[in-house]
C-alpha positions in Angstrom: 50.7 165.8 124.5 51.4 164.1 121.2 54.8 165.9 121.0 55.7 164.6 124.5 54.9 161.0 123.5 57.1 161.3 120.4 59.9 162.8 122.5 59.6 160.0 125.0 59.8 157.4 122.3 62.9 159.1 120.8 64.6 159.3 124.2 63.8 155.7 124.9 65.4 154.5 121.7 68.4 156.8 122.2 68.8 155.3 125.7 68.6 151.8 124.3 71.3 152.6 121.8 73.5 154.1 124.4 73.0 151.1 126.7 73.9 148.8 123.8 77.0 150.8 123.1 78.1 150.6 126.8 77.3 146.9 126.9 79.3 146.1 123.8 82.2 148.5 124.2 82.7 148.4 128.0 81.0 145.4 129.6 81.8 142.9 126.8 84.4 144.9 124.9 87.2 142.3 125.4 84.9 139.5 124.2 84.1 141.3 120.9 87.7 142.4 120.5 88.8 138.7 120.6 86.0 137.7 118.2 87.2 140.5 115.8 90.8 139.3 116.1 89.7 135.7 115.4 87.8 136.9 112.3 90.9 138.7 111.0 93.6 136.1 111.8 94.0 132.8 109.9 96.3 129.8 110.1 97.6 128.2 106.9 98.9 124.9 108.2 101.9 122.8 107.1 102.2 119.2 108.2 105.2 117.9 110.0 107.1 114.9 108.9 105.6 111.5 110.0 107.6 109.6 112.6 109.8 106.8 111.4 109.4 103.1 112.2 112.5 101.0 113.1 113.0 97.4 113.9 114.6 96.4 117.3 118.1 96.7 115.8 117.5 100.2 114.5 116.9 99.3 110.9 114.5 101.8 109.3 111.3 100.1 108.1 109.2 103.2 107.3 110.6 106.6 106.4 109.7 109.8 104.6 110.8 111.2 101.3 110.3 114.8 100.1 107.5 115.2 97.7 106.1 118.2 95.8 102.5 119.4 95.3 101.1 122.0 92.9 98.5 124.4 94.2 96.8 127.7 93.6 96.2 130.6 96.1 92.8 132.0 95.0 93.4 135.6 96.1 96.6 135.9 94.0 95.1 134.6 90.7 95.0 137.3 87.9 94.3 135.4 84.7 92.4 132.2 85.5 92.1 131.0 81.9 95.9 131.3 81.2 96.7 129.7 84.5 94.5 126.6 84.0 95.6 126.3 80.3 99.2 126.2 81.5 98.5 123.7 84.3 96.6 121.4 81.9 99.6 121.3 79.7 102.3 120.6 82.3 100.2 118.2 84.4 98.7 116.5 81.3 95.2 116.9 82.5 92.1 118.7 81.0 92.2 122.3 82.1 88.4 122.3 82.7 88.8 119.3 85.0 91.5 121.1 87.0 89.3 124.2 87.2 86.4 122.2 88.5 88.7 120.6 91.1 89.8 124.0 92.1 86.3 125.3 92.6 85.3 122.3 94.6 88.3 122.3 96.9 88.7 126.0 97.6 88.1 126.9 101.2 89.3 130.5 101.6 91.0 133.1 99.3 94.3 132.8 101.2 94.4 128.9 101.5 96.3 127.1 98.8 94.1 124.6 96.8 96.2 121.5 96.0 95.5 120.2 92.5 98.3 117.6 92.0 100.3 115.8 94.7 103.7 114.0 94.6 104.8 115.4 91.2 108.4 114.7 90.1 111.2 116.9 91.3 112.0 117.8 87.7 108.4 119.0 87.1 108.4 120.9 90.4 111.6 122.8 89.3 110.0 123.6 85.9 106.8 125.0 87.5 108.8 126.9 90.1 110.8 128.6 87.4 107.7 129.6 85.5 105.2 130.4 88.3 106.0 134.2 88.2 104.2 134.3 84.9 101.1 132.9 86.5 100.3 134.7 89.8 98.6 132.4 92.3 100.6 129.3 91.3 102.6 127.7 94.1 104.7 124.6 94.6 104.6 123.2 98.1 107.0 120.8 99.7 105.5 117.8 101.6 106.3 114.2 102.5 105.5 110.8 101.1 105.9 107.6 103.0 108.6 105.2 101.9 109.1 101.5 102.9 112.6 100.3 102.1 111.8 96.6 102.4 108.8 96.7 100.0 106.5 93.8 100.8 108.5 92.3 103.7 106.4 92.6 106.8 104.0 95.0 105.2 101.0 93.6 107.1 102.6 94.7 110.4 103.6 98.1 109.1 100.4 98.9 107.2 100.2 101.8 104.8 99.2 105.5 104.8 96.7 107.4 102.7 95.2 110.9 102.4 92.8 111.5 105.2 89.2 111.2 104.2 86.3 113.4 105.3 85.1 111.1 108.0 88.6 110.8 109.5 89.1 114.5 109.3 85.9 115.2 111.1 86.8 112.8 113.8 90.3 114.2 114.3 89.9 118.0 113.6 90.8 118.8 117.1 94.1 117.0 116.9 95.8 119.2 114.2 94.9 117.1 111.1 94.5 119.0 107.8 92.8 118.1 104.5 96.3 117.2 103.2 97.3 115.0 106.2 98.5 111.5 105.6 97.0 109.0 108.1 97.5 105.3 108.8 95.0 103.0 107.2 96.2 99.6 108.5 98.8 98.1 110.7 101.1 100.0 113.0 100.6 103.1 110.8 96.9 103.1 111.9 97.2 101.9 115.5 99.9 104.4 116.4 98.8 107.2 114.0 98.4 109.8 116.8 102.0 109.2 117.9 103.4 109.1 114.4 101.7 112.3 113.2 103.9 115.3 113.1 102.9 118.6 114.7 101.7 121.1 112.2 103.3 124.4 111.7 102.4 127.1 109.2 101.8 130.7 108.5 99.7 133.0 110.7 98.2 135.7 108.5 95.8 138.7 108.8 92.9 138.9 106.3 90.4 141.5 105.5 86.6 141.2 105.5 86.7 139.4 102.1 89.2 136.9 103.4 92.1 138.3 101.4 95.5 138.2 103.0 96.7 141.6 104.3 99.9 140.7 105.9 102.0 137.9 107.4 102.0 137.8 111.2 104.3 134.9 111.9 105.8 131.5 111.0 105.9 128.3 113.0 108.1 125.4 111.9 106.4 122.0 111.9 107.7 119.2 114.2 108.3 115.6 113.2 106.2 112.8 114.8 107.5 110.2 117.2 109.7 107.4 116.0 108.6 103.9 116.9 111.0 101.1 117.6 109.4 97.6 117.1 110.0 94.3 118.8 110.4 92.9 115.3 113.7 91.7 113.9 113.7 92.5 110.2 116.2 89.7 109.5 113.6 87.2 110.7 110.9 89.0 108.7 112.9 88.7 105.5 113.6 85.0 106.1 109.9 84.2 107.0 108.7 86.2 103.9 111.0 84.1 101.6 109.9 80.8 103.2 106.2 81.7 102.4 106.9 83.2 98.9 104.4 81.8 96.5 102.2 80.3 99.3 99.3 81.5 101.3 99.6 81.5 105.0 101.4 83.1 108.0 104.3 82.8 110.3 104.4 84.1 113.9 107.5 84.0 116.2 107.0 85.3 119.8 109.4 85.7 122.7 108.3 83.4 125.6 109.3 85.7 128.4 107.7 89.0 127.2 105.2 88.4 124.4 107.4 90.5 122.1 106.8 89.5 118.5 110.1 88.7 116.7 108.4 88.0 113.4 104.9 88.2 112.0 104.5 87.6 108.3 101.4 87.1 106.2 101.4 85.8 102.6 100.7 86.8 99.9 101.9 90.2 100.7 101.8 93.7 99.1 104.1 96.6 98.6 102.8 99.5 100.8 104.8 101.9 98.6 102.1 101.5 96.0 99.8 103.5 98.2 102.2 106.4 98.3 103.3 106.3 94.6 100.6 108.0 92.4 102.0 106.2 89.4 101.2 102.8 90.7 97.4 102.9 90.4 97.4 99.6 88.5 99.0 97.9 91.5 96.4 99.1 93.8 93.6 97.9 91.5 95.4 94.5 91.4 95.6 94.3 95.2 92.0 95.1 95.8 90.7 92.7 93.1 93.1 89.8 93.7 91.2 86.7 94.8 94.2 85.7 97.0 93.5 88.8 99.2 97.0 90.0 99.7 95.8 92.9 101.8 94.5 90.5 104.5 96.7 89.9 107.5 96.1 86.2 107.9 98.0 86.1 111.2 95.6 88.3 113.1 92.5 88.6 110.9 92.3 85.2 109.2 90.0 82.6 110.8 90.7 78.9 110.2 89.9 75.5 111.7 92.9 74.5 113.9 92.7 70.8 113.2 94.7 68.5 115.5 96.4 71.5 117.2 93.1 71.7 119.1 93.9 68.3 120.7 96.1 70.2 123.2 93.3 71.8 125.3 91.3 68.6 125.0 94.3 66.7 126.5 94.7 69.2 129.3 91.0 69.1 130.2 91.0 65.3 130.2 94.1 65.0 132.5 93.1 67.9 134.8 89.6 66.4 135.4 90.8 62.8 135.7 88.9 61.7 132.7 92.0 59.8 131.6 95.5 59.2 133.0 98.8 59.4 131.1 98.6 55.6 130.8 95.0 55.4 129.6 95.0 53.6 126.2 92.6 53.4 123.3 93.0 51.2 120.3 93.1 52.9 116.9 92.0 50.7 113.9 92.2 53.8 111.7 88.6 54.9 112.2 85.7 55.1 114.7 82.1 54.3 113.8 79.3 56.5 115.2 76.1 54.9 114.0 76.6 54.3 110.3 79.1 57.1 109.9 82.9 56.5 109.8 85.2 59.1 111.3 88.7 58.5 110.1 92.3 58.7 111.4 95.4 59.3 109.3 96.9 55.8 110.1 96.1 52.6 111.9 98.0 53.4 115.1 97.0 50.4 117.2 97.1 50.8 121.0 98.0 54.4 122.0 98.5 56.1 125.3 98.3 59.9 125.6 101.9 60.6 124.8 101.8 58.4 121.7 98.5 59.9 120.7 99.9 63.4 120.8 103.2 62.3 119.1 101.3 60.5 116.3 98.3 62.8 116.2 95.9 59.9 116.6 92.3 61.1 115.9 90.7 58.0 117.4 92.3 58.5 120.8 90.9 62.0 120.9 87.5 60.9 119.7 87.3 58.7 122.8 88.8 61.4 125.0 86.4 64.2 123.7 83.4 62.0 124.4 84.6 61.6 128.0 85.4 65.3 128.5 82.2 66.6 126.8 81.8 69.8 124.6 81.1 72.3 127.4 84.3 71.5 129.2 86.3 71.4 126.0 84.9 74.8 125.1 85.7 76.2 128.6 89.3 75.1 128.4 89.7 76.4 124.8 88.3 79.8 125.9 90.7 79.9 128.9 93.5 80.0 126.4 91.8 82.9 124.7 90.7 81.1 121.5 87.4 83.0 121.4 88.7 86.5 122.2 91.2 88.9 120.8 94.8 88.6 122.1 95.1 92.4 122.6 97.9 92.9 120.2 98.6 96.5 119.2 97.4 96.1 115.6 93.9 96.8 114.2 91.3 94.5 112.8 92.1 91.5 115.0 89.6 88.7 114.7 88.1 87.1 117.9 87.9 83.5 116.8 85.0 81.1 117.4 84.4 78.2 119.8 81.0 76.5 119.3 79.7 73.8 121.6 76.2 72.2 121.7 74.7 74.8 123.9 75.6 77.6 121.5 74.0 76.2 118.3 70.4 76.3 117.0 70.3 72.7 116.1 70.7 69.4 117.9 74.2 68.4 118.9 75.2 64.8 117.9 78.1 62.5 118.8 79.6 63.2 115.4 79.8 66.9 116.3 81.6 66.1 119.5 84.2 64.0 117.5 84.7 66.9 115.1 85.1 69.4 118.0 87.7 67.1 119.7 90.1 67.3 116.7 89.5 71.0 115.9 87.1 70.6 113.0 83.5 71.6 112.7 82.7 75.2 113.8 85.9 76.0 115.6 87.9 78.9 114.1 91.1 80.5 115.3 93.8 82.9 114.2 97.5 81.9 113.9 98.3 84.5 116.5 95.8 83.0 119.0 97.5 79.5 118.6 100.9 81.1 119.2 99.7 82.6 122.5 98.2 79.3 123.4 101.5 77.5 122.9 103.3 80.2 124.9 100.8 79.5 127.7 101.5 75.7 127.6 105.3 76.4 127.7 104.8 78.8 130.7 102.5 76.5 132.7 99.4 78.6 132.0 100.7 82.2 131.9 98.8 84.1 129.1 101.0 86.6 127.3 99.8 89.7 125.6 101.6 89.9 122.2 103.0 93.3 121.2 104.9 94.7 118.3 106.0 98.2 119.5 108.8 98.5 122.0 109.5 102.2 122.2 107.5 105.4 121.3 109.5 108.6 120.9 112.5 107.1 122.7 110.4 105.9 125.7 110.0 102.3 126.5 106.5 100.9 126.4 106.0 99.1 129.7 105.5 95.3 129.8 103.3 93.8 132.4 105.3 91.9 135.1 105.3 88.2 134.4 103.9 87.4 137.8 100.9 89.6 137.2 99.8 88.2 133.9 96.6 86.1 133.6 97.1 82.5 134.6 95.3 79.2 133.8 95.6 77.3 137.1 96.1 73.6 136.5 98.1 71.0 138.4 101.8 70.8 137.6 101.3 67.2 136.6 98.7 68.3 134.0 101.2 70.6 132.3 104.1 68.2 132.5 102.1 65.3 130.9 101.0 67.4 127.9 104.4 69.0 127.5 106.0 65.6 127.4 103.6 64.6 124.7 104.5 67.7 122.7 108.2 66.9 123.0 107.5 63.4 121.7 106.1 64.9 118.6 109.7 65.8 117.7 111.6 63.2 119.6 109.6 60.1 118.7 110.9 58.5 115.5 107.3 58.2 114.3 106.4 61.6 115.6 104.7 64.0 113.1 107.3 66.6 113.7 110.4 64.3 113.8 112.1 66.3 111.0 113.0 68.9 113.6 115.0 66.4 115.7 118.0 67.2 113.5 118.3 70.7 114.9 120.9 70.8 117.7 121.3 73.3 120.4 117.6 73.7 121.2 114.7 71.7 122.7 111.6 71.8 120.5 108.0 71.0 121.4 105.2 71.1 118.9 102.0 69.9 117.4 101.0 69.3 113.9 97.5 70.0 112.5 95.9 69.1 109.1 92.6 70.8 109.0 89.9 70.1 106.5 88.8 73.2 104.5 86.0 73.7 102.0 85.3 70.9 99.5 87.5 70.6 96.5 90.2 72.6 98.3 93.4 71.1 99.9 93.6 70.9 103.7 95.2 73.7 105.8 98.5 72.8 107.3 99.7 73.8 110.8 102.7 73.4 112.9 102.7 75.2 116.3 105.1 74.9 119.2 107.9 76.4 121.2 111.6 76.1 121.3 114.1 76.7 124.1 117.8 77.5 123.8 120.5 79.1 126.0 120.0 82.3 124.0 116.2 82.7 123.8 113.0 80.8 124.1 110.2 81.3 121.5 106.7 80.2 120.7 105.9 79.9 117.0 103.2 79.1 114.5 103.6 78.2 110.8 100.4 78.1 108.9 99.8 77.2 105.3 96.4 78.0 103.9 95.3 75.2 101.6 98.9 73.9 102.2 98.0 70.2 102.2 99.8 67.9 104.7 101.1 69.3 107.9 104.5 67.9 106.8 104.8 71.0 104.7 104.5 73.3 107.7 107.0 71.1 109.6 109.6 71.5 106.8 109.2 75.3 106.8 109.5 75.4 110.6 112.7 73.4 110.4 114.2 75.9 107.8 112.9 78.8 109.9 114.4 77.7 113.2 117.7 76.9 111.5 117.8 80.4 109.9 116.9 82.1 113.2 119.7 80.0 114.9 122.2 81.0 112.2 121.2 84.7 112.8 121.8 84.1 116.5 118.2 85.3 117.2 117.6 82.0 119.1 
């Protein structure tokens, strides 16, 4: 009896083993075969070249240069001490530091561990000639980003850097490797997925310890997509020079399409410093500089618009019949609210709307703002997009800020209304937002979406049909009255932008703004507008951070428009 029980148990387990064998070998044989193959086959990736960036005329703005990296293949190392002693000598680094980096970075016996990137070609040749003495030592060829125009237009282009752990985790499915270069700002970041090359590499077979057994195949990497911008590098170079030594930004946009012709922020930086390992001091300087050269002031900087904000106030007042074009107010140079005096730049005397825009009379718009009221002013400003992003294809765009009485935690007084009416107080905008606003005024309310990329990989990026774009619906008379006032800014002998009248061959509309900044700092200076010629029509913004009088922005605008005209851009 006992023997039968033992035999039954033995037969049961033999049957279980037989069933398991049948299950694994026959029923799920293909599955485990594939798992086995996956455990034996590895891919050692090689990054493809990053796509180039070109301006609208085919001028290369961002390219690639061959670079060399020193690494170690762990499975091939024979004398670790001799190897690291040699590397310490040729790389001028402590050998124990290199060894610790090696141990920290190693992933698998067959995968090269990169210890030094972007070494000189001379050093790469020297190591290549001597690597047979030190098995496991390899020199790999890669790419580093190169920007031929240095700091000109760098805020649009951005820069690249080695992928960090978070970025690698987010993008592991898209072919990124620990050595991949990725965009950190600008177009390099926004269009990174298109610019990235397709990885190639070696397919190898490894044994149970991860050691390479044989090479199974090679795949050549593919270059990423080239981008063609709407930007004209000639305009970029000119704008950069006009802002040299100043803080501020310049934006020039095509009135028909929203294509940006120029966008420059100052002070600027050289993106090559992020690719050149020898320029670490420059990077430290950029990050520690109180002038914040890495900030793109045109899309990320927020500033009070000053008298430029009188444009939506005027449109609201005319549209809602709060005033007519012939409504006048007298300007004695100030307005009293209680015991507080709110000043104007001059004693203008009696002003109608056209004169008030041409002369930028604060007192006229104090009266007008009180008639329109803050909620309506805020609604008109928001209709132009002054509290939301424009949708430009660049990262880190600021939204702006429009604050009226209902959106504050404290009581709203008449003095707050006066400040709101002339673009002071809590109102903050970006230079790009004001450029879009001026384009909408020129186009009778059509809101353009600015863009900087025209083609991706040889294919045109579609532009929304003009008739389908968002529209601010106002009476034709409303647009015409304000447009006439903006033209008077230039045409009126006493207009704040009269210096532009000397430019022939184009019709120019504009508005100056001198915005108060923090105490003890000079005012911000604005000039925004649009210009029409037989060749092209543009909207523009010239902003000088702490630039003093708006006259300074007007002078730069004059020089800029003359330069664009001489280049036959407009």
